[in-house]
C-alpha positions in Angstrom: -28.7 22.2 -0.3 -32.3 22.0 1.0 -33.3 19.5 3.6 -37.0 19.4 4.4 -38.8 19.3 7.7 -40.0 15.6 6.6 -36.4 14.4 6.0 -34.9 15.8 9.3 -38.0 14.2 11.1 -37.3 10.6 9.5 -33.6 11.2 10.4 -34.4 11.6 14.0 -36.8 8.8 14.4 -34.4 6.4 12.6 -31.7 7.8 15.1 -34.0 7.2 18.0 -35.0 3.8 17.2 -31.3 2.6 16.1 -30.0 4.5 19.3 -32.6 2.7 21.6 -32.0 -0.7 19.9 -28.3 -0.4 20.1 -28.7 0.4 23.8 -31.2 -2.5 24.8 -28.5 -4.8 22.9 -25.4 -3.6 24.4 -26.1 -2.5 28.0 -29.7 -3.7 28.3 -31.2 0.0 28.7 -31.5 2.9 26.8 -29.8 5.9 27.2 -32.8 8.9 27.3 -34.3 10.3 24.0 -31.5 13.0 23.3 -28.7 10.3 23.7 -30.4 7.6 21.7 -30.7 9.9 19.0 -27.3 11.0 19.1 -26.0 7.6 19.0 -28.3 6.5 16.6 -27.5 9.2 14.0 -23.7 8.6 14.9 -24.3 5.1 14.2 -26.0 5.7 10.9 -23.0 7.4 9.8 -20.5 4.4 10.8 -23.1 1.9 9.5 -23.4 3.5 6.1 -19.4 3.6 5.8 -18.7 0.4 7.6 -21.2 -2.5 5.8 -20.2 -1.5 2.1 -16.5 -2.0 3.1 -17.6 -5.4 4.5 -19.4 -6.4 1.3 -23.0 -5.9 2.9 -25.9 -4.5 1.0 -29.1 -4.1 2.9 -31.1 -2.6 0.3 -33.2 0.6 0.5 -35.8 1.8 2.7 -36.6 2.6 6.3 -36.3 -0.9 7.7 -32.6 -1.2 5.9 -31.9 2.3 7.4 -32.8 1.3 10.9 -30.7 -1.9 10.7 -27.8 -0.3 9.1 -28.0 2.5 12.0 -28.5 0.1 14.7 -25.3 -1.9 13.6 -23.2 1.3 13.5 -24.6 2.1 17.3 -23.7 -1.0 18.7 -20.4 -0.8 17.1 -19.8 2.7 18.3 -21.3 1.7 21.8 -18.9 -1.2 21.8 -16.1 1.1 21.3 -16.9 3.5 23.7 -17.2 0.4 26.2 -13.7 -0.6 25.6 -12.0 2.7 25.8 -14.0 3.9 28.6 -13.2 0.7 30.4 -9.6 0.6 30.2 -7.3 -2.1 31.5 -8.5 -1.8 35.1 -12.0 -2.3 34.6 -12.1 -5.9 33.1 -12.6 -5.7 29.8 -9.0 -5.7 28.5 -7.6 -7.0 31.8 -5.2 -9.6 31.9 -5.9 -12.8 34.0 -3.1 -13.0 36.7 -2.6 -16.8 37.5 -1.2 -17.2 40.9 
């Protein structure tokens, strides 16, 4: 399988934009260039797997790829936040009524 340098560049740009957007939406800040790219690329895999199973078709093109990757990256960041928070940090903590 041959992957051109142009394809790799597009994947990196989509990953950077999607990771940055997801960081802005979920946390309010980005995570740095490398982490934004990694989050965006992993989010693209999640989005391309999840959205068709939910019956959502975004179409083709660069904008659709960015939107799909951003949705996947948001899901990834929310899952990471829930797992990292644990029951003691407040996200899944039960309220105690006195």
